[in-house]
RODO-2510 file (C-alpha; in nm, 4 decimals, decimal comma):
residues 467
     n   res          X          Y          Z
     1     m    -2,0862     1,4408     0,2369
     2     t    -2,1517     1,2390     0,5532
     3     s    -1,8640     1,0152     0,6544
     4     p    -1,9986     0,6555     0,6577
     5     a    -1,7609     0,5393     0,9323
     6     a    -1,8728     0,8310     1,1495
     7     r    -2,2255     0,6857     1,1758
     8     p    -2,3180     0,6685     1,5463
     9     d    -2,4965     0,3335     1,5053
    10     f    -2,1796     0,1384     1,4297
    11     p    -1,8769     0,1926     1,6558
    12     t    -1,5120     0,1589     1,5539
    13     f    -1,4843    -0,1506     1,7740
    14     l    -1,7433    -0,3981     1,8984
    15     p    -1,7700    -0,4926     2,2688
    16     p    -1,4955    -0,7276     2,3945
    17     g    -1,5729    -1,0894     2,3144
    18     s    -1,7910    -1,0102     2,0125
    19     a    -1,7442    -1,1984     1,6882
    20     s    -1,6022    -0,9975     1,3993
    21     v    -1,8492    -0,8912     1,1306
    22     q    -1,8393    -0,7455     0,7837
    23     w    -2,0365    -0,4222     0,7754
    24     c    -2,1736    -0,2366     0,4753
    25     a    -2,1166     0,1371     0,5087
    26     a    -2,3727     0,2032     0,2340
    27     c    -2,6815     0,0342     0,3807
    28     g    -2,5749    -0,0701     0,7316
    29     a    -2,6175    -0,4437     0,6723
    30     e    -2,4016    -0,6828     0,8727
    31     w    -2,2594    -1,0084     0,7427
    32     p    -2,0776    -1,2886     0,9268
    33     e    -1,7010    -1,2893     0,9414
    34     r    -1,6817    -1,5800     0,6962
    35     h    -1,9253    -1,4321     0,4454
    36     a    -1,7436    -1,5053     0,1197
    37     a    -1,8766    -1,2279    -0,1060
    38     p    -1,6458    -0,9233    -0,1106
    39     q    -1,9441    -0,6867    -0,1423
    40     c    -2,2769    -0,6453     0,0346
    41     a    -2,5300    -0,8992    -0,0874
    42     t    -2,8099    -0,6502    -0,0157
    43     c    -2,6959    -0,3351    -0,1946
    44     g    -2,3596    -0,4164    -0,3579
    45     g    -2,1744    -0,1713    -0,1346
    46     l    -1,8203    -0,2263    -0,0107
    47     l    -1,7753    -0,4051     0,3200
    48     e    -1,5573    -0,3225     0,6194
    49     a    -1,4307    -0,5695     0,8771
    50     r    -1,5184    -0,4701     1,2322
    51     h    -1,3732    -0,6480     1,5343
    52     a    -1,4163    -0,6697     1,9079
    53     a    -1,2065    -0,4283     2,1072
    54     p    -0,8863    -0,5965     2,2342
    55     a    -0,9300    -0,7105     2,5925
    56     h    -0,7506    -0,8580     2,8912
    57     v    -0,8255    -1,2160     2,9919
    58     d    -1,0916    -1,0872     3,2341
    59     g    -1,2685    -0,9054     2,9499
    60     t    -1,1696    -0,5506     3,0388
    61     p    -1,0586    -0,3367     2,7412
    62     l    -0,6922    -0,3390     2,6468
    63     t    -0,5925     0,0116     2,5417
    64     g    -0,3125     0,2678     2,5483
    65     a     0,0108     0,1671     2,7148
    66     a    -0,1076    -0,1892     2,7857
    67     l    -0,1915    -0,2484     2,4198
    68     r     0,1371    -0,0939     2,3069
    69     a     0,3179    -0,3344     2,5410
    70     s     0,1181    -0,6271     2,4005
    71     f     0,2128    -0,5375     2,0431
    72     a     0,5782    -0,5062     2,1459
    73     q     0,5639    -0,8524     2,3044
    74     h     0,4308    -0,9997     1,9797
    75     c     0,7056    -0,8538     1,7657
    76     c     0,9580    -1,0471     1,5657
    77     a     1,1722    -1,3064     1,7440
    78     r     1,0263    -1,2635     2,0933
    79     p     0,8946    -1,5877     2,2519
    80     l     0,5320    -1,4777     2,2100
    81     g     0,6012    -1,3041     1,8812
    82     h     0,5438    -1,3750     1,5160
    83     p     0,7875    -1,3001     1,2327
    84     s     0,5131    -1,1337     1,0263
    85     g     0,4677    -0,7584     1,0559
    86     v     0,1002    -0,8194     0,9802
    87     w     0,0078    -1,1095     1,2044
    88     r     0,1690    -0,9678     1,5166
    89     f    -0,1259    -0,7257     1,5041
    90     a    -0,3725    -1,0155     1,4683
    91     e    -0,6015    -0,8990     1,7497
    92     i    -0,7023    -0,5970     1,5391
    93     v    -0,6666    -0,7643     1,1962
    94     m    -0,8395    -1,1040     1,2286
    95     p    -0,8844    -1,1848     1,5989
    96     s    -1,0435    -1,5260     1,5469
    97     v    -0,7490    -1,6747     1,3584
    98     v    -0,4930    -1,8806     1,5474
    99     v    -0,1557    -1,7124     1,5030
   100     p     0,1382    -1,9345     1,5985
   101     a     0,4107    -1,7843     1,8133
   102     v     0,7748    -1,7979     1,7067
   103     s     0,8305    -2,0862     1,9486
   104     d     0,5340    -2,2882     1,8117
   105     n     0,6404    -2,5140     1,5258
   106     h     0,3145    -2,7089     1,5053
   107     a     0,0525    -2,4551     1,3937
   108     r     0,1963    -2,2988     1,0803
   109     d    -0,1012    -2,3898     0,8630
   110     t    -0,3432    -2,1599     1,0472
   111     i    -0,2422    -1,8597     0,8367
   112     v    -0,0908    -1,8125     0,4918
   113     s     0,2179    -1,6043     0,5596
   114     w     0,5599    -1,5606     0,3970
   115     p     0,6221    -1,3797     0,6472
   116     e     0,5705    -1,0226     0,5301
   117     g     0,5906    -0,6713     0,6758
   118     n     0,8561    -0,5502     0,9207
   119     t     0,9729    -0,3095     0,6514
   120     a     1,2333    -0,0430     0,7135
   121     l     1,1606     0,3147     0,8167
   122     l     1,4501     0,5022     0,6582
   123     q     1,5957     0,8511     0,6811
   124     r     1,8113     0,9858     0,3980
   125     r     1,9419     1,3417     0,4043
   126     a     1,9301     1,3792     0,0252
   127     i     1,5599     1,2898     0,0128
   128     s     1,4737     1,5177     0,3064
   129     q     1,6546     1,8077     0,1439
   130     y     1,4786     1,7455    -0,1850
   131     v     1,1378     1,7522    -0,0180
   132     g     1,2249     2,0487     0,2037
   133     v     1,1465     1,9079     0,5495
   134     d     1,3875     1,8325     0,8311
   135     a     1,2216     1,5185     0,9705
   136     l     1,1295     1,2873     0,6830
   137     w     1,1041     0,9116     0,7095
   138     v     1,0593     0,6773     0,4153
   139     k     0,8556     0,3626     0,4837
   140     h     0,9768     0,1195     0,2176
   141     e     0,7055    -0,1346     0,1423
   142     g     0,9071    -0,2550    -0,1560
   143     m     1,0982    -0,4650     0,0976
   144     n     0,8067    -0,7089     0,1223
   145     p     0,8512    -1,0631    -0,0172
   146     t     0,7154    -1,0009    -0,3683
   147     g     0,8384    -0,6423    -0,3749
   148     s     0,5317    -0,4379    -0,2821
   149     f     0,2886    -0,3498    -0,0038
   150     k     0,0320    -0,5833    -0,1616
   151     d     0,1775    -0,8750     0,0345
   152     r     0,0335    -0,7332     0,3557
   153     g    -0,3185    -0,7429     0,2214
   154     m    -0,2711    -1,0699     0,0405
   155     t    -0,1602    -1,2659     0,3474
   156     v    -0,4894    -1,1771     0,5179
   157     g    -0,7017    -1,2094     0,2053
   158     t    -0,5602    -1,5502     0,1154
   159     t    -0,5988    -1,6693     0,4736
   160     q    -0,9652    -1,5708     0,4516
   161     a    -0,9964    -1,7503     0,1161
   162     v    -0,8768    -2,0720     0,2814
   163     r    -1,1110    -2,0189     0,5777
   164     v    -1,4187    -1,9824     0,3564
   165     g    -1,3234    -2,2846     0,1472
   166     a    -1,2531    -2,1003    -0,1777
   167     s    -1,1864    -2,3229    -0,4789
   168     a    -0,9855    -2,0528    -0,6611
   169     v    -0,8795    -1,6889    -0,6211
   170     a    -0,8603    -1,4049    -0,8705
   171     c    -0,7745    -1,0382    -0,9100
   172     a    -0,7470    -0,7590    -1,1632
   173     s    -0,4084    -0,5944    -1,1534
   174     t    -0,1655    -0,3367    -1,2861
   175     g     0,1051    -0,5804    -1,1768
   176     n     0,1801    -0,5716    -0,8044
   177     t    -0,1469    -0,7322    -0,6946
   178     s    -0,1029    -1,0145    -0,9437
   179     a     0,2484    -1,0928    -0,8193
   180     a     0,1319    -1,1044    -0,4570
   181     l    -0,1789    -1,3070    -0,5383
   182     a     0,0216    -1,5605    -0,7378
   183     a     0,2766    -1,6079    -0,4589
   184     y     0,0279    -1,6483    -0,1753
   185     a    -0,2094    -1,8655    -0,3779
   186     a     0,0832    -2,0941    -0,4584
   187     q     0,1659    -2,1216    -0,0888
   188     a    -0,1980    -2,1983    -0,0065
   189     g    -0,2305    -2,4499    -0,2912
   190     l    -0,5133    -2,2533    -0,4550
   191     p    -0,5574    -2,2047    -0,8313
   192     a    -0,5130    -1,8382    -0,9222
   193     l    -0,6349    -1,6226    -1,2100
   194     v    -0,5050    -1,2719    -1,2745
   195     f    -0,6602    -1,0251    -1,5183
   196     v    -0,4159    -0,7648    -1,6512
   197     p    -0,4572    -0,5016    -1,9237
   198     t    -0,2697    -0,5937    -2,2401
   199     g     0,0523    -0,3968    -2,2832
   200     q     0,0130    -0,1946    -1,9625
   201     v     0,1954    -0,4038    -1,7018
   202     a     0,5677    -0,3733    -1,6262
   203     l     0,7687    -0,6797    -1,7248
   204     g     0,9119    -0,7350    -1,3768
   205     k     0,5644    -0,7752    -1,2316
   206     l     0,4288    -0,9983    -1,5040
   207     t     0,7254    -1,2365    -1,4867
   208     q     0,6664    -1,2795    -1,1128
   209     t     0,3054    -1,3756    -1,1766
   210     l     0,4059    -1,6304    -1,4389
   211     a     0,6837    -1,7732    -1,2230
   212     y     0,4523    -1,8316    -0,9257
   213     g     0,2125    -2,0276    -1,1459
   214     a    -0,0967    -1,8082    -1,1758
   215     r    -0,2960    -1,8203    -1,4988
   216     t    -0,2449    -1,4771    -1,6536
   217     l    -0,5251    -1,3381    -1,8709
   218     l    -0,4330    -1,0402    -2,0901
   219     v    -0,7498    -0,8361    -2,1272
   220     r    -0,8007    -0,6011    -2,4200
   221     g    -0,8768    -0,2871    -2,2216
   222     d    -0,7497    -0,0920    -1,9201
   223     f    -0,7413    -0,1772    -1,5503
   224     d    -1,0987    -0,0646    -1,4958
   225     d    -1,2155    -0,3071    -1,7655
   226     c    -1,0187    -0,5845    -1,5919
   227     l    -1,1776    -0,5069    -1,2562
   228     r    -1,5286    -0,5132    -1,3994
   229     l    -1,4570    -0,8465    -1,5690
   230     v    -1,3103    -1,0127    -1,2607
   231     q    -1,6049    -0,8937    -1,0502
   232     d    -1,8469    -1,0466    -1,2995
   233     a    -1,6448    -1,3701    -1,3074
   234     s    -1,6401    -1,3817    -0,9291
   235     r    -2,0180    -1,3497    -0,9061
   236     e    -2,0971    -1,5937    -1,1849
   237     l    -1,8214    -1,8542    -1,1353
   238     g    -1,7790    -1,8480    -0,7576
   239     i    -1,4114    -1,7412    -0,7636
   240     y    -1,2934    -1,5643    -0,4476
   241     l    -1,2077    -1,2043    -0,5365
   242     l    -0,8877    -1,0610    -0,3863
   243     n    -0,8765    -0,7052    -0,5137
   244     s    -0,8685    -0,4275    -0,2559
   245     i    -1,2471    -0,4056    -0,2573
   246     n    -1,2120    -0,7190    -0,0420
   247     p    -1,2288    -0,5938     0,3198
   248     w    -0,9670    -0,8415     0,4411
   249     r    -0,7087    -0,7002     0,2021
   250     l    -0,7462    -0,3650     0,3776
   251     e    -0,7075    -0,5288     0,7184
   252     g    -0,3607    -0,6392     0,6147
   253     q    -0,2673    -0,3108     0,4493
   254     k    -0,3660    -0,1053     0,7535
   255     t    -0,0735    -0,2647     0,9401
   256     i     0,1600    -0,0374     0,7406
   257     v     0,0323     0,2430     0,9627
   258     f     0,0371     0,0452     1,2884
   259     e     0,3920    -0,0649     1,2160
   260     l     0,5247     0,2810     1,1301
   261     l     0,3567     0,4263     1,4393
   262     q     0,5232     0,1580     1,6507
   263     q     0,8576     0,2302     1,4840
   264     l     0,8157     0,5953     1,5842
   265     g     0,7435     0,4986     1,9450
   266     w     0,3720     0,5741     1,8908
   267     d     0,4596     0,9427     1,8515
   268     a     0,2405     1,0151     1,5510
   269     p     0,3892     1,2188     1,2635
   270     d     0,2179     1,5262     1,1260
   271     w     0,1736     1,3745     0,7789
   272     i     0,1569     1,0355     0,6108
   273     v     0,2027     1,0720     0,2343
   274     l     0,1282     0,7884    -0,0067
   275     p     0,0707     0,7191    -0,3776
   276     a    -0,2943     0,6792    -0,4713
   277     g    -0,4396     0,4596    -0,7461
   278     n    -0,7307     0,2325    -0,6637
   279     l    -0,7394     0,3989    -0,3180
   280     g    -0,7239     0,0783    -0,1131
   281     n    -0,4255     0,2065     0,0843
   282     t    -0,5836     0,5456     0,1444
   283     a    -0,8908     0,3698     0,2842
   284     a    -0,6800     0,1281     0,4902
   285     f    -0,4669     0,4096     0,6336
   286     g    -0,7768     0,6015     0,7410
   287     k    -0,9179     0,2918     0,9101
   288     a    -0,5873     0,2327     1,0890
   289     l    -0,5682     0,5882     1,2187
   290     r    -0,9288     0,5820     1,3367
   291     e    -0,8641     0,2579     1,5245
   292     a    -0,5269     0,3668     1,6663
   293     h    -0,6837     0,6846     1,8032
   294     a    -0,9882     0,5022     1,9436
   295     l    -0,7605     0,2542     2,1231
   296     g    -0,5464     0,5261     2,2782
   297     l    -0,2359     0,4182     2,0883
   298     i    -0,1922     0,7750     1,9574
   299     d    -0,3263     1,1005     2,0945
   300     r    -0,3450     1,2884     1,7641
   301     v    -0,4216     1,1889     1,4083
   302     p    -0,1702     1,2495     1,1263
   303     r    -0,2985     1,4088     0,8093
   304     i    -0,3145     1,1748     0,5091
   305     a    -0,1918     1,3133     0,1761
   306     s    -0,2905     1,0938    -0,1184
   307     v    -0,0873     1,1673    -0,4303
   308     q    -0,2019     1,0776    -0,7808
   309     a    -0,0313     1,1026    -1,1178
   310     a    -0,1684     1,3989    -1,3140
   311     g    -0,2802     1,1707    -1,5967
   312     a    -0,4713     0,9446    -1,3574
   313     a    -0,6123     1,1820    -1,0974
   314     p    -0,9882     1,1321    -1,0570
   315     f    -0,9673     1,1398    -0,6765
   316     a    -0,7704     1,4651    -0,6813
   317     a    -1,0377     1,6158    -0,9056
   318     s    -1,3107     1,5012    -0,6668
   319     f    -1,1203     1,6485    -0,3704
   320     a    -1,0878     1,9820    -0,5512
   321     d    -1,4669     1,9756    -0,5905
   322     g    -1,5175     1,9146    -0,2187
   323     f    -1,6075     1,5514    -0,2945
   324     r    -1,9433     1,6693    -0,4276
   325     t    -1,8995     1,4603    -0,7410
   326     r    -1,7182     1,1375    -0,8165
   327     t    -1,4836     1,1877    -1,1109
   328     r    -1,3776     0,9169    -1,3560
   329     v    -1,1036     0,9556    -1,6172
   330     q    -0,9233     0,7653    -1,8903
   331     a    -0,5955     0,7086    -1,7067
   332     e    -0,2552     0,7598    -1,8670
   333     t     0,0751     0,7806    -1,6789
   334     l     0,4210     0,6253    -1,6749
   335     a     0,3523     0,5238    -1,3151
   336     t     0,1728     0,2031    -1,4138
   337     a     0,0891     0,0934    -1,0582
   338     i    -0,1440     0,3932    -1,0153
   339     r    -0,2759     0,4101    -1,3726
   340     i    -0,6389     0,3794    -1,2627
   341     g    -0,9215     0,6039    -1,3776
   342     d    -1,2136     0,4748    -1,1690
   343     p    -1,0839     0,3829    -0,8215
   344     a    -1,2940     0,1178    -0,6505
   345     s    -1,2341     0,2381    -0,2933
   346     h    -1,3392     0,5971    -0,3645
   347     d    -1,6036     0,6241    -0,0911
   348     r    -1,3874     0,4607     0,1755
   349     a    -1,0993     0,6912     0,0780
   350     v    -1,3224     0,9982     0,1094
   351     d    -1,3862     0,8955     0,4682
   352     a    -1,0116     0,8577     0,5318
   353     i    -0,9281     1,2016     0,3947
   354     t    -1,2172     1,3631     0,5802
   355     f    -1,1393     1,1946     0,9116
   356     s    -0,7684     1,2871     0,9008
   357     d    -0,8216     1,6408     0,7676
   358     g    -0,6082     1,5233     0,4794
   359     c    -0,5671     1,6308     0,1210
   360     v    -0,5397     1,4880    -0,2296
   361     l    -0,3110     1,6249    -0,4991
   362     s    -0,1643     1,5288    -0,8326
   363     v     0,1898     1,5528    -0,9695
   364     s     0,3158     1,5244    -1,3247
   365     d     0,5079     1,2291    -1,4639
   366     e     0,8102     1,4587    -1,4867
   367     e     0,7835     1,5349    -1,1140
   368     i     0,7474     1,1640    -1,0360
   369     l     1,0569     1,0753    -1,2377
   370     a     1,2582     1,3596    -1,0831
   371     a     1,1674     1,2336    -0,7366
   372     k     1,2485     0,8772    -0,8371
   373     r     1,5929     0,9879    -0,9486
   374     v     1,6574     1,1386    -0,6043
   375     i     1,5301     0,8268    -0,4262
   376     d     1,7378     0,5987    -0,6480
   377     a     2,0514     0,8127    -0,6124
   378     a     2,0143     0,7961    -0,2329
   379     g     2,0631     0,4200    -0,2595
   380     v     1,7006     0,3473    -0,1676
   381     g     1,5291     0,2967    -0,5029
   382     c     1,1636     0,2446    -0,5893
   383     e     0,9288     0,1863    -0,8788
   384     p     0,7897     0,5032    -1,0454
   385     a     0,4508     0,5072    -0,8702
   386     s     0,6212     0,4996    -0,5300
   387     a     0,8016     0,8227    -0,6071
   388     a     0,4672     1,0026    -0,6232
   389     s     0,4763     1,0245    -0,2438
   390     i     0,8073     1,2139    -0,2443
   391     a     0,7005     1,4309    -0,5390
   392     g     0,3752     1,5031    -0,3570
   393     a     0,5452     1,5947    -0,0294
   394     r     0,7738     1,8329    -0,2193
   395     a     0,4697     1,9915    -0,3844
   396     l     0,2977     2,0356    -0,0459
   397     v     0,6037     2,2156     0,0910
   398     r     0,6201     2,4332    -0,2185
   399     d     0,2514     2,5234    -0,1800
   400     g     0,2893     2,6022     0,1895
   401     r     0,0560     2,3286     0,3106
   402     m     0,3434     2,1297     0,4643
   403     r     0,5983     2,3103     0,6812
   404     a     0,9720     2,2508     0,6987
   405     g     0,9376     2,1598     1,0664
   406     d     0,6647     1,8998     1,0146
   407     r     0,7352     1,5337     1,0847
   408     v     0,6533     1,3402     0,7683
   409     v     0,6386     0,9722     0,6698
   410     a     0,6355     0,9060     0,2952
   411     v     0,5406     0,5545     0,1868
   412     l     0,7226     0,3863    -0,0999
   413     t     0,4977     0,1105    -0,2265
   414     g     0,7167    -0,0922    -0,4653
   415     h     1,0720    -0,2130    -0,5219
   416     v     1,3055    -0,0493    -0,7755
   417     l     1,3177    -0,3719    -0,9811
   418     k     0,9408    -0,3810    -1,0278
   419     d     0,9793    -0,1751    -1,3451
   420     p     1,3271    -0,2330    -1,4949
   421     g     1,2067    -0,1048    -1,8298
   422     i     1,1656     0,2475    -1,6959
   423     l     1,5225     0,2370    -1,5614
   424     v     1,6598     0,1488    -1,9021
   425     r     1,4644     0,4327    -2,0602
   426     m     1,5698     0,6826    -1,7918
   427     h     1,9384     0,6077    -1,8289
   428     q     1,9818     0,5141    -2,1932
   429     d     1,7154     0,7051    -2,3878
   430     a     1,8346     1,0619    -2,4418
   431     a     1,4839     1,1713    -2,5408
   432     f     1,3262     1,0412    -2,2203
   433     p     1,2094     1,3225    -1,9850
   434     s     1,4501     1,2451    -1,7024
   435     a     1,7964     1,3982    -1,7159
   436     p     2,0821     1,3483    -1,6707
   437     p     2,1086     0,9797    -1,7690
   438     n     2,3550     0,7380    -1,6141
   439     a     2,4299     0,5266    -1,9194
   440     p     2,6906     0,2477    -1,9197
   441     i     3,0305     0,3592    -2,0533
   442     e     3,2307     0,1416    -2,2896
   443     i     3,6081     0,1683    -2,2296
   444     d     3,9351     0,0102    -2,3362
   445     a     4,0833    -0,2518    -2,1039
   446     s     4,3315    -0,0089    -1,9479
   447     v     4,3838     0,1664    -1,6156
   448     s     4,4133     0,5003    -1,7955
   449     a     4,0601     0,4576    -1,9304
   450     v     3,9312     0,3966    -1,5763
   451     a     4,1209     0,7043    -1,4562
   452     a     3,9602     0,9146    -1,7288
   453     v     3,6135     0,8093    -1,6142
   454     l     3,6964     0,8973    -1,2516
   455     a     3,8297     1,2375    -1,3596
   456     d     3,5147     1,3065    -1,5607
   457     d     3,2983     1,2105    -1,2635
   458     a     3,4960     1,4479    -1,0412
   459     r     3,4391     1,7332    -1,2872
   460     r     3,0653     1,6594    -1,2965
   461     r     3,0394     1,6595    -0,9158
   462     a     3,2283     1,9875    -0,8961
   463     m     2,9962     2,1477    -1,1502
   464     t     2,6900     2,0194    -0,9625
   465     a     2,8231     2,1546    -0,6320
   466     h     2,8932     2,4920    -0,7944
   467     d     2,5405     2,5102    -0,9344
***
């Protein structure tokens, strides 16, 4: 398969001073930056945002050390900075937007921002030991405002919706997208519709969507049915679509990679491992790495490992077939955020895996829950789908594809409270496939009862250490 983004007739960056465009990788058509349709009007293919190369005031390209210094200057509470971990990379996300500096209190309506991003890059010995690598970092995107990485894409997507004069926004969702859409639409003052599959969305996510005021439509079907319906509604009713097929969503999500590279001093890791559902993040990560390498920010490209749940692994099946065929499945997994059988960003994700010499694998629900238990017990916590990255990294070490000495970043995509129902089942349902449980203990109101619990805990720890 030919990599669309490798086509010689469309460079990674446009000449300095050029206006951004939306480019169709399928047919090569170009559309203006403010073209409102999320797909190519000529062939229906997915679009990619392409920008001018960052430049100095005199128009000469800004690359390497100079660009790294510019990004550092824009960070956080610096005078020329911005509190958003997305918009401080504005010159490679949406260069034409006016991003207010921290010191500017008069231009806050130019973007729709919480702010988001600036998430922690953590190291925990227990997680590293579980995976089997010495240098493991966990990038916790659950620390975003609504509890998932979706906020990064939604700040850019909603900003674009305002710029094109959208009358309403909509998405199909397994939960996290709907929560982010509802929050950012509320901030922008836009009506929001979310399409979710009946009975397949975790309560924590659905309550967020309701609280932020979006109209929630429970569709009789799965996520793929919801996505088809919202695409039809977008075309026929003129609603601005904010699923990850929208190119501006990916512009926000690619900042996960730019931020983690900056946190590592631009010393690229050997691997970036992430959960994979609709494949928007896989596509965004590949785009980020291609751009970072082209700009001289990194001198080598990390390998991307996309990890799917075994019951929802069409991309893993396609990878095993050398991407000769596109596989679709009826998805079923406890990891609801990646319960997707026909991922919309398949072609863009193929390019990301090919460009980074990456791989795609699947792990069982039991492996996901075992990894989640380790992450939770380390005091980090995540929703089930997030744990696929740790389960996948462990599987890569076991298979010999990842070495103990490799430097690895595993991305956690959602907060532990995104799916409280799974926590209750893990720790109170003896039949649930995740042992041992940590159920609440009812005791008498006496110090001796507390002492008995402490003694029992000590015995359990001693037995675990002995094993």
